[in-house]
CHARMM-style PDB file with segment names, atoms N, HN, CA, C and O in Angstrom:
ATOM      1  N   MET     1     233.281 101.094 232.946  1.00  0.00      PROA
ATOM      2  CA  MET     1     232.870 102.478 233.071  1.00  0.00      PROA
ATOM      3  C   MET     1     233.168 102.962 234.488  1.00  0.00      PROA
ATOM      4  O   MET     1     232.643 102.440 235.471  1.00  0.00      PROA
ATOM      5  N   ALA     2     234.001 103.944 234.557  1.00  0.00      PROA
ATOM      6  HN  ALA     2     234.428 104.369 233.758  1.00  0.00      PROA
ATOM      7  CA  ALA     2     234.407 104.452 235.870  1.00  0.00      PROA
ATOM      8  C   ALA     2     233.618 105.709 236.225  1.00  0.00      PROA
ATOM      9  O   ALA     2     233.486 106.636 235.426  1.00  0.00      PROA
ATOM     10  N   LYS     3     233.106 105.706 237.435  1.00  0.00      PROA
ATOM     11  HN  LYS     3     233.213 104.953 238.084  1.00  0.00      PROA
ATOM     12  CA  LYS     3     232.411 106.893 237.932  1.00  0.00      PROA
ATOM     13  C   LYS     3     233.364 107.709 238.783  1.00  0.00      PROA
ATOM     14  O   LYS     3     234.156 107.163 239.551  1.00  0.00      PROA
ATOM     15  N   GLN     4     233.278 109.004 238.641  1.00  0.00      PROA
ATOM     16  HN  GLN     4     232.634 109.447 238.017  1.00  0.00      PROA
ATOM     17  CA  GLN     4     234.068 109.939 239.423  1.00  0.00      PROA
ATOM     18  C   GLN     4     233.112 110.943 240.054  1.00  0.00      PROA
ATOM     19  O   GLN     4     231.971 111.089 239.615  1.00  0.00      PROA
ATOM     20  N   VAL     5     233.585 111.627 241.080  1.00  0.00      PROA
ATOM     21  HN  VAL     5     234.512 111.509 241.436  1.00  0.00      PROA
ATOM     22  CA  VAL     5     232.774 112.654 241.728  1.00  0.00      PROA
ATOM     23  C   VAL     5     233.289 114.026 241.305  1.00  0.00      PROA
ATOM     24  O   VAL     5     234.474 114.326 241.453  1.00  0.00      PROA
ATOM     25  N   ASP     6     232.398 114.846 240.784  1.00  0.00      PROA
ATOM     26  HN  ASP     6     231.435 114.602 240.664  1.00  0.00      PROA
ATOM     27  CA  ASP     6     232.737 116.219 240.435  1.00  0.00      PROA
ATOM     28  C   ASP     6     233.134 116.926 241.735  1.00  0.00      PROA
ATOM     29  O   ASP     6     232.315 117.011 242.650  1.00  0.00      PROA
ATOM     30  N   PRO     7     234.373 117.437 241.842  1.00  0.00      PROA
ATOM     31  CA  PRO     7     234.823 118.032 243.099  1.00  0.00      PROA
ATOM     32  C   PRO     7     234.134 119.347 243.441  1.00  0.00      PROA
ATOM     33  O   PRO     7     234.217 119.807 244.580  1.00  0.00      PROA
ATOM     34  N   VAL     8     233.461 119.953 242.484  1.00  0.00      PROA
ATOM     35  HN  VAL     8     233.394 119.580 241.559  1.00  0.00      PROA
ATOM     36  CA  VAL     8     232.795 121.238 242.732  1.00  0.00      PROA
ATOM     37  C   VAL     8     231.401 121.030 243.311  1.00  0.00      PROA
ATOM     38  O   VAL     8     231.065 121.614 244.341  1.00  0.00      PROA
ATOM     39  N   CYS     9     230.590 120.205 242.659  1.00  0.00      PROA
ATOM     40  HN  CYS     9     230.863 119.730 241.822  1.00  0.00      PROA
ATOM     41  CA  CYS     9     229.194 120.056 243.078  1.00  0.00      PROA
ATOM     42  C   CYS     9     228.892 118.716 243.751  1.00  0.00      PROA
ATOM     43  O   CYS     9     227.839 118.556 244.369  1.00  0.00      PROA
ATOM     44  N   GLY    10     229.813 117.751 243.633  1.00  0.00      PROA
ATOM     45  HN  GLY    10     230.668 117.881 243.131  1.00  0.00      PROA
ATOM     46  CA  GLY    10     229.610 116.453 244.262  1.00  0.00      PROA
ATOM     47  C   GLY    10     228.821 115.454 243.431  1.00  0.00      PROA
ATOM     48  O   GLY    10     228.568 114.338 243.887  1.00  0.00      PROA
ATOM     49  N   MET    11     228.433 115.828 242.236  1.00  0.00      PROA
ATOM     50  HN  MET    11     228.639 116.733 241.865  1.00  0.00      PROA
ATOM     51  CA  MET    11     227.655 114.929 241.377  1.00  0.00      PROA
ATOM     52  C   MET    11     228.540 113.800 240.843  1.00  0.00      PROA
ATOM     53  O   MET    11     229.716 114.014 240.550  1.00  0.00      PROA
ATOM     54  N   GLN    12     227.969 112.595 240.717  1.00  0.00      PROA
ATOM     55  HN  GLN    12     227.014 112.421 240.955  1.00  0.00      PROA
ATOM     56  CA  GLN    12     228.710 111.490 240.119  1.00  0.00      PROA
ATOM     57  C   GLN    12     228.705 111.636 238.604  1.00  0.00      PROA
ATOM     58  O   GLN    12     227.680 111.947 237.998  1.00  0.00      PROA
ATOM     59  N   VAL    13     229.881 111.403 238.000  1.00  0.00      PROA
ATOM     60  HN  VAL    13     230.714 111.151 238.492  1.00  0.00      PROA
ATOM     61  CA  VAL    13     230.064 111.599 236.561  1.00  0.00      PROA
ATOM     62  C   VAL    13     230.779 110.382 235.990  1.00  0.00      PROA
ATOM     63  O   VAL    13     231.788 109.935 236.536  1.00  0.00      PROA
ATOM     64  N   GLU    14     230.260 109.851 234.900  1.00  0.00      PROA
ATOM     65  HN  GLU    14     229.441 110.214 234.456  1.00  0.00      PROA
ATOM     66  CA  GLU    14     230.970 108.804 234.168  1.00  0.00      PROA
ATOM     67  C   GLU    14     232.120 109.482 233.417  1.00  0.00      PROA
ATOM     68  O   GLU    14     231.917 110.505 232.762  1.00  0.00      PROA
ATOM     69  N   GLU    15     233.310 108.921 233.510  1.00  0.00      PROA
ATOM     70  HN  GLU    15     233.475 108.090 234.042  1.00  0.00      PROA
ATOM     71  CA  GLU    15     234.473 109.547 232.883  1.00  0.00      PROA
ATOM     72  C   GLU    15     234.232 109.849 231.402  1.00  0.00      PROA
ATOM     73  O   GLU    15     234.545 110.946 230.939  1.00  0.00      PROA
ATOM     74  N   GLN    16     233.684 108.898 230.661  1.00  0.00      PROA
ATOM     75  HN  GLN    16     233.430 108.007 231.037  1.00  0.00      PROA
ATOM     76  CA  GLN    16     233.512 109.095 229.223  1.00  0.00      PROA
ATOM     77  C   GLN    16     232.400 110.093 228.897  1.00  0.00      PROA
ATOM     78  O   GLN    16     232.350 110.609 227.781  1.00  0.00      PROA
ATOM     79  N   ASP    17     231.508 110.373 229.852  1.00  0.00      PROA
ATOM     80  HN  ASP    17     231.550 109.953 230.759  1.00  0.00      PROA
ATOM     81  CA  ASP    17     230.408 111.313 229.617  1.00  0.00      PROA
ATOM     82  C   ASP    17     230.662 112.690 230.231  1.00  0.00      PROA
ATOM     83  O   ASP    17     229.811 113.574 230.133  1.00  0.00      PROA
ATOM     84  N   ALA    18     231.812 112.878 230.857  1.00  0.00      PROA
ATOM     85  HN  ALA    18     232.503 112.160 230.937  1.00  0.00      PROA
ATOM     86  CA  ALA    18     232.098 114.139 231.552  1.00  0.00      PROA
ATOM     87  C   ALA    18     232.087 115.309 230.576  1.00  0.00      PROA
ATOM     88  O   ALA    18     232.512 115.185 229.427  1.00  0.00      PROA
ATOM     89  N   ALA    19     231.588 116.453 231.060  1.00  0.00      PROA
ATOM     90  HN  ALA    19     231.242 116.553 231.993  1.00  0.00      PROA
ATOM     91  CA  ALA    19     231.560 117.666 230.249  1.00  0.00      PROA
ATOM     92  C   ALA    19     232.951 118.278 230.126  1.00  0.00      PROA
ATOM     93  O   ALA    19     233.218 119.070 229.223  1.00  0.00      PROA
ATOM     94  N   GLY    20     233.827 117.901 231.045  1.00  0.00      PROA
ATOM     95  HN  GLY    20     233.610 117.257 231.779  1.00  0.00      PROA
ATOM     96  CA  GLY    20     235.191 118.403 230.997  1.00  0.00      PROA
ATOM     97  C   GLY    20     236.049 117.682 232.010  1.00  0.00      PROA
ATOM     98  O   GLY    20     235.546 116.951 232.863  1.00  0.00      PROA
ATOM     99  N   GLN    21     237.344 117.893 231.911  1.00  0.00      PROA
ATOM    100  HN  GLN    21     237.753 118.487 231.218  1.00  0.00      PROA
ATOM    101  CA  GLN    21     238.268 117.324 232.869  1.00  0.00      PROA
ATOM    102  C   GLN    21     239.458 118.259 233.023  1.00  0.00      PROA
ATOM    103  O   GLN    21     239.762 119.053 232.132  1.00  0.00      PROA
ATOM    104  N   ALA    22     240.125 118.153 234.164  1.00  0.00      PROA
ATOM    105  HN  ALA    22     239.878 117.509 234.887  1.00  0.00      PROA
ATOM    106  CA  ALA    22     241.298 118.974 234.429  1.00  0.00      PROA
ATOM    107  C   ALA    22     242.266 118.168 235.283  1.00  0.00      PROA
ATOM    108  O   ALA    22     241.860 117.355 236.113  1.00  0.00      PROA
ATOM    109  N   ASP    23     243.544 118.409 235.063  1.00  0.00      PROA
ATOM    110  HN  ASP    23     243.873 119.070 234.388  1.00  0.00      PROA
ATOM    111  CA  ASP    23     244.588 117.760 235.851  1.00  0.00      PROA
ATOM    112  C   ASP    23     245.106 118.750 236.884  1.00  0.00      PROA
ATOM    113  O   ASP    23     245.321 119.926 236.590  1.00  0.00      PROA
ATOM    114  N   TYR    24     245.302 118.249 238.099  1.00  0.00      PROA
ATOM    115  HN  TYR    24     245.128 117.294 238.337  1.00  0.00      PROA
ATOM    116  CA  TYR    24     245.838 119.072 239.182  1.00  0.00      PROA
ATOM    117  C   TYR    24     246.633 118.176 240.116  1.00  0.00      PROA
ATOM    118  O   TYR    24     246.122 117.176 240.619  1.00  0.00      PROA
ATOM    119  N   GLU    25     247.867 118.538 240.339  1.00  0.00      PROA
ATOM    120  HN  GLU    25     248.282 119.351 239.930  1.00  0.00      PROA
ATOM    121  CA  GLU    25     248.762 117.796 241.230  1.00  0.00      PROA
ATOM    122  C   GLU    25     248.783 116.306 240.918  1.00  0.00      PROA
ATOM    123  O   GLU    25     248.715 115.468 241.817  1.00  0.00      PROA
ATOM    124  N   GLY    26     248.880 115.988 239.621  1.00  0.00      PROA
ATOM    125  HN  GLY    26     248.935 116.669 238.891  1.00  0.00      PROA
ATOM    126  CA  GLY    26     249.018 114.606 239.199  1.00  0.00      PROA
ATOM    127  C   GLY    26     247.749 113.780 239.181  1.00  0.00      PROA
ATOM    128  O   GLY    26     247.805 112.569 238.969  1.00  0.00      PROA
ATOM    129  N   ARG    27     246.617 114.404 239.398  1.00  0.00      PROA
ATOM    130  HN  ARG    27     246.572 115.388 239.570  1.00  0.00      PROA
ATOM    131  CA  ARG    27     245.342 113.687 239.394  1.00  0.00      PROA
ATOM    132  C   ARG    27     244.393 114.344 238.386  1.00  0.00      PROA
ATOM    133  O   ARG    27     244.416 115.559 238.194  1.00  0.00      PROA
ATOM    134  N   THR    28     243.568 113.525 237.752  1.00  0.00      PROA
ATOM    135  HN  THR    28     243.549 112.537 237.907  1.00  0.00      PROA
ATOM    136  CA  THR    28     242.579 114.027 236.803  1.00  0.00      PROA
ATOM    137  C   THR    28     241.227 114.114 237.490  1.00  0.00      PROA
ATOM    138  O   THR    28     240.788 113.168 238.144  1.00  0.00      PROA
ATOM    139  N   TYR    29     240.571 115.260 237.336  1.00  0.00      PROA
ATOM    140  HN  TYR    29     240.928 116.028 236.805  1.00  0.00      PROA
ATOM    141  CA  TYR    29     239.248 115.501 237.905  1.00  0.00      PROA
ATOM    142  C   TYR    29     238.253 115.637 236.756  1.00  0.00      PROA
ATOM    143  O   TYR    29     238.574 116.194 235.706  1.00  0.00      PROA
ATOM    144  N   TYR    30     237.041 115.121 236.965  1.00  0.00      PROA
ATOM    145  HN  TYR    30     236.780 114.668 237.818  1.00  0.00      PROA
ATOM    146  CA  TYR    30     236.001 115.116 235.936  1.00  0.00      PROA
ATOM    147  C   TYR    30     234.831 115.964 236.406  1.00  0.00      PROA
ATOM    148  O   TYR    30     234.546 116.041 237.601  1.00  0.00      PROA
ATOM    149  N   PHE    31     234.152 116.605 235.446  1.00  0.00      PROA
ATOM    150  HN  PHE    31     234.383 116.542 234.475  1.00  0.00      PROA
ATOM    151  CA  PHE    31     233.110 117.577 235.782  1.00  0.00      PROA
ATOM    152  C   PHE    31     231.814 117.301 235.037  1.00  0.00      PROA
ATOM    153  O   PHE    31     231.808 116.831 233.899  1.00  0.00      PROA
ATOM    154  N   CYS    32     230.709 117.613 235.724  1.00  0.00      PROA
ATOM    155  HN  CYS    32     230.714 117.995 236.648  1.00  0.00      PROA
ATOM    156  CA  CYS    32     229.384 117.417 235.130  1.00  0.00      PROA
ATOM    157  C   CYS    32     229.051 118.522 234.131  1.00  0.00      PROA
ATOM    158  O   CYS    32     228.226 118.334 233.237  1.00  0.00      PROA
ATOM    159  N   SER    33     229.704 119.680 234.293  1.00  0.00      PROA
ATOM    160  HN  SER    33     230.374 119.833 235.019  1.00  0.00      PROA
ATOM    161  CA  SER    33     229.429 120.809 233.405  1.00  0.00      PROA
ATOM    162  C   SER    33     230.681 121.653 233.231  1.00  0.00      PROA
ATOM    163  O   SER    33     231.619 121.573 234.024  1.00  0.00      PROA
ATOM    164  N   THR    34     230.681 122.460 232.185  1.00  0.00      PROA
ATOM    165  HN  THR    34     229.919 122.525 231.540  1.00  0.00      PROA
ATOM    166  CA  THR    34     231.816 123.352 231.980  1.00  0.00      PROA
ATOM    167  C   THR    34     231.852 124.440 233.052  1.00  0.00      PROA
ATOM    168  O   THR    34     232.919 124.975 233.353  1.00  0.00      PROA
ATOM    169  N   ALA    35     230.700 124.769 233.628  1.00  0.00      PROA
ATOM    170  HN  ALA    35     229.833 124.335 233.384  1.00  0.00      PROA
ATOM    171  CA  ALA    35     230.669 125.764 234.707  1.00  0.00      PROA
ATOM    172  C   ALA    35     231.434 125.246 235.925  1.00  0.00      PROA
ATOM    173  O   ALA    35     232.201 125.990 236.537  1.00  0.00      PROA
ATOM    174  N   CYS    36     231.232 123.975 236.280  1.00  0.00      PROA
ATOM    175  HN  CYS    36     230.610 123.371 235.782  1.00  0.00      PROA
ATOM    176  CA  CYS    36     231.981 123.387 237.395  1.00  0.00      PROA
ATOM    177  C   CYS    36     233.472 123.331 237.065  1.00  0.00      PROA
ATOM    178  O   CYS    36     234.313 123.592 237.926  1.00  0.00      PROA
ATOM    179  N   GLN    37     233.793 122.994 235.836  1.00  0.00      PROA
ATOM    180  HN  GLN    37     233.111 122.782 235.136  1.00  0.00      PROA
ATOM    181  CA  GLN    37     235.197 122.944 235.443  1.00  0.00      PROA
ATOM    182  C   GLN    37     235.843 124.322 235.572  1.00  0.00      PROA
ATOM    183  O   GLN    37     236.965 124.424 236.066  1.00  0.00      PROA
ATOM    184  N   ARG    38     235.166 125.377 235.142  1.00  0.00      PROA
ATOM    185  HN  ARG    38     234.253 125.295 234.741  1.00  0.00      PROA
ATOM    186  CA  ARG    38     235.708 126.738 235.251  1.00  0.00      PROA
ATOM    187  C   ARG    38     235.932 127.129 236.705  1.00  0.00      PROA
ATOM    188  O   ARG    38     236.967 127.704 237.042  1.00  0.00      PROA
ATOM    189  N   LYS    39     234.958 126.816 237.577  1.00  0.00      PROA
ATOM    190  HN  LYS    39     234.117 126.349 237.303  1.00  0.00      PROA
ATOM    191  CA  LYS    39     235.113 127.126 239.004  1.00  0.00      PROA
ATOM    192  C   LYS    39     236.330 126.421 239.576  1.00  0.00      PROA
ATOM    193  O   LYS    39     237.110 127.017 240.320  1.00  0.00      PROA
ATOM    194  N   PHE    40     236.491 125.155 239.229  1.00  0.00      PROA
ATOM    195  HN  PHE    40     235.858 124.671 238.625  1.00  0.00      PROA
ATOM    196  CA  PHE    40     237.627 124.380 239.703  1.00  0.00      PROA
ATOM    197  C   PHE    40     238.938 124.998 239.227  1.00  0.00      PROA
ATOM    198  O   PHE    40     239.875 125.149 240.012  1.00  0.00      PROA
ATOM    199  N   GLU    41     239.008 125.353 237.958  1.00  0.00      PROA
ATOM    200  HN  GLU    41     238.247 125.230 237.321  1.00  0.00      PROA
ATOM    201  CA  GLU    41     240.243 125.887 237.391  1.00  0.00      PROA
ATOM    202  C   GLU    41     240.610 127.250 237.977  1.00  0.00      PROA
ATOM    203  O   GLU    41     241.786 127.615 237.986  1.00  0.00      PROA
ATOM    204  N   GLU    42     239.628 128.005 238.465  1.00  0.00      PROA
ATOM    205  HN  GLU    42     238.674 127.708 238.457  1.00  0.00      PROA
ATOM    206  CA  GLU    42     239.909 129.291 239.104  1.00  0.00      PROA
ATOM    207  C   GLU    42     240.607 129.116 240.443  1.00  0.00      PROA
ATOM    208  O   GLU    42     241.437 129.943 240.823  1.00  0.00      PROA
ATOM    209  N   ASN    43     240.275 128.031 241.175  1.00  0.00      PROA
ATOM    210  HN  ASN    43     239.601 127.360 240.867  1.00  0.00      PROA
ATOM    211  CA  ASN    43     240.863 127.804 242.487  1.00  0.00      PROA
ATOM    212  C   ASN    43     240.837 126.313 242.820  1.00  0.00      PROA
ATOM    213  O   ASN    43     240.051 125.882 243.664  1.00  0.00      PROA
ATOM    214  N   PRO    44     241.686 125.525 242.168  1.00  0.00      PROA
ATOM    215  CA  PRO    44     241.622 124.073 242.375  1.00  0.00      PROA
ATOM    216  C   PRO    44     241.910 123.636 243.811  1.00  0.00      PROA
ATOM    217  O   PRO    44     241.354 122.638 244.269  1.00  0.00      PROA
ATOM    218  N   ALA    45     242.760 124.356 244.520  1.00  0.00      PROA
ATOM    219  HN  ALA    45     243.212 125.167 244.147  1.00  0.00      PROA
ATOM    220  CA  ALA    45     243.096 123.961 245.892  1.00  0.00      PROA
ATOM    221  C   ALA    45     241.865 123.974 246.792  1.00  0.00      PROA
ATOM    222  O   ALA    45     241.745 123.142 247.692  1.00  0.00      PROA
ATOM    223  N   GLU    46     240.961 124.901 246.559  1.00  0.00      PROA
ATOM    224  HN  GLU    46     241.058 125.576 245.828  1.00  0.00      PROA
ATOM    225  CA  GLU    46     239.735 124.972 247.364  1.00  0.00      PROA
ATOM    226  C   GLU    46     238.915 123.690 247.206  1.00  0.00      PROA
ATOM    227  O   GLU    46     238.382 123.170 248.186  1.00  0.00      PROA
ATOM    228  N   TYR    47     238.816 123.190 246.000  1.00  0.00      PROA
ATOM    229  HN  TYR    47     239.249 123.613 245.204  1.00  0.00      PROA
ATOM    230  CA  TYR    47     237.967 122.033 245.741  1.00  0.00      PROA
ATOM    231  C   TYR    47     238.671 120.714 246.034  1.00  0.00      PROA
ATOM    232  O   TYR    47     238.006 119.740 246.386  1.00  0.00      PROA
ATOM    233  N   THR    48     239.969 120.649 245.904  1.00  0.00      PROA
ATOM    234  HN  THR    48     240.509 121.440 245.618  1.00  0.00      PROA
ATOM    235  CA  THR    48     240.659 119.411 246.237  1.00  0.00      PROA
ATOM    236  C   THR    48     240.727 119.256 247.737  1.00  0.00      PROA
ATOM    237  O   THR    48     240.648 118.127 248.220  1.00  0.00      PROA
ATOM    238  N   ASN    49     240.868 120.316 248.500  1.00  0.00      PROA
ATOM    239  HN  ASN    49     240.932 121.233 248.107  1.00  0.00      PROA
ATOM    240  CA  ASN    49     240.821 120.226 249.960  1.00  0.00      PROA
ATOM    241  C   ASN    49     239.441 119.798 250.408  1.00  0.00      PROA
ATOM    242  O   ASN    49     239.302 118.963 251.302  1.00  0.00      PROA
ATOM    243  N   GLN    50     238.421 120.366 249.790  1.00  0.00      PROA
ATOM    244  HN  GLN    50     238.534 121.044 249.064  1.00  0.00      PROA
ATOM    245  CA  GLN    50     237.040 120.044 250.131  1.00  0.00      PROA
ATOM    246  C   GLN    50     236.765 118.563 249.858  1.00  0.00      PROA
ATOM    247  O   GLN    50     236.122 117.898 250.670  1.00  0.00      PROA
ATOM    248  N   SER    51     237.244 118.038 248.722  1.00  0.00      PROA
ATOM    249  HN  SER    51     237.767 118.578 248.062  1.00  0.00      PROA
ATOM    250  CA  SER    51     236.961 116.649 248.387  1.00  0.00      PROA
ATOM    251  C   SER    51     237.740 115.685 249.278  1.00  0.00      PROA
ATOM    252  O   SER    51     237.300 114.553 249.474  1.00  0.00      PROA
ATOM    253  N   GLN    52     238.876 116.097 249.818  1.00  0.00      PROA
ATOM    254  HN  GLN    52     239.234 117.018 249.659  1.00  0.00      PROA
ATOM    255  CA  GLN    52     239.637 115.241 250.726  1.00  0.00      PROA
ATOM    256  C   GLN    52     238.950 115.108 252.065  1.00  0.00      PROA
ATOM    257  O   GLN    52     239.137 114.103 252.751  1.00  0.00      PROA
ATOM    258  N   GLU    53     238.160 116.093 252.459  1.00  0.00      PROA
ATOM    259  HN  GLU    53     238.008 116.909 251.902  1.00  0.00      PROA
ATOM    260  CA  GLU    53     237.462 116.065 253.735  1.00  0.00      PROA
ATOM    261  C   GLU    53     236.256 115.155 253.712  1.00  0.00      PROA
ATOM    262  O   GLU    53     235.793 114.739 254.774  1.00  0.00      PROA
ATOM    263  N   ARG    54     235.724 114.827 252.537  1.00  0.00      PROA
ATOM    264  HN  ARG    54     236.101 115.165 251.675  1.00  0.00      PROA
ATOM    265  CA  ARG    54     234.521 113.998 252.406  1.00  0.00      PROA
ATOM    266  C   ARG    54     234.775 112.570 252.799  1.00  0.00      PROA
ATOM    267  OT1 ARG    54     233.865 111.744 252.745  1.00  0.00      PROA
TER     268      ARG     54
END
């Protein structure tokens, strides 16, 4: 079971339990909710830059 970090809110998400996922620049991102997924899809560069700084 792989855990991922939701790039929008920072919550840890199990891949198989994720509410959604999206691909961006060759990487798959997992989300705790569809609301986080929608925010990410509106501006993925904002959230991928933010997650790289962590």
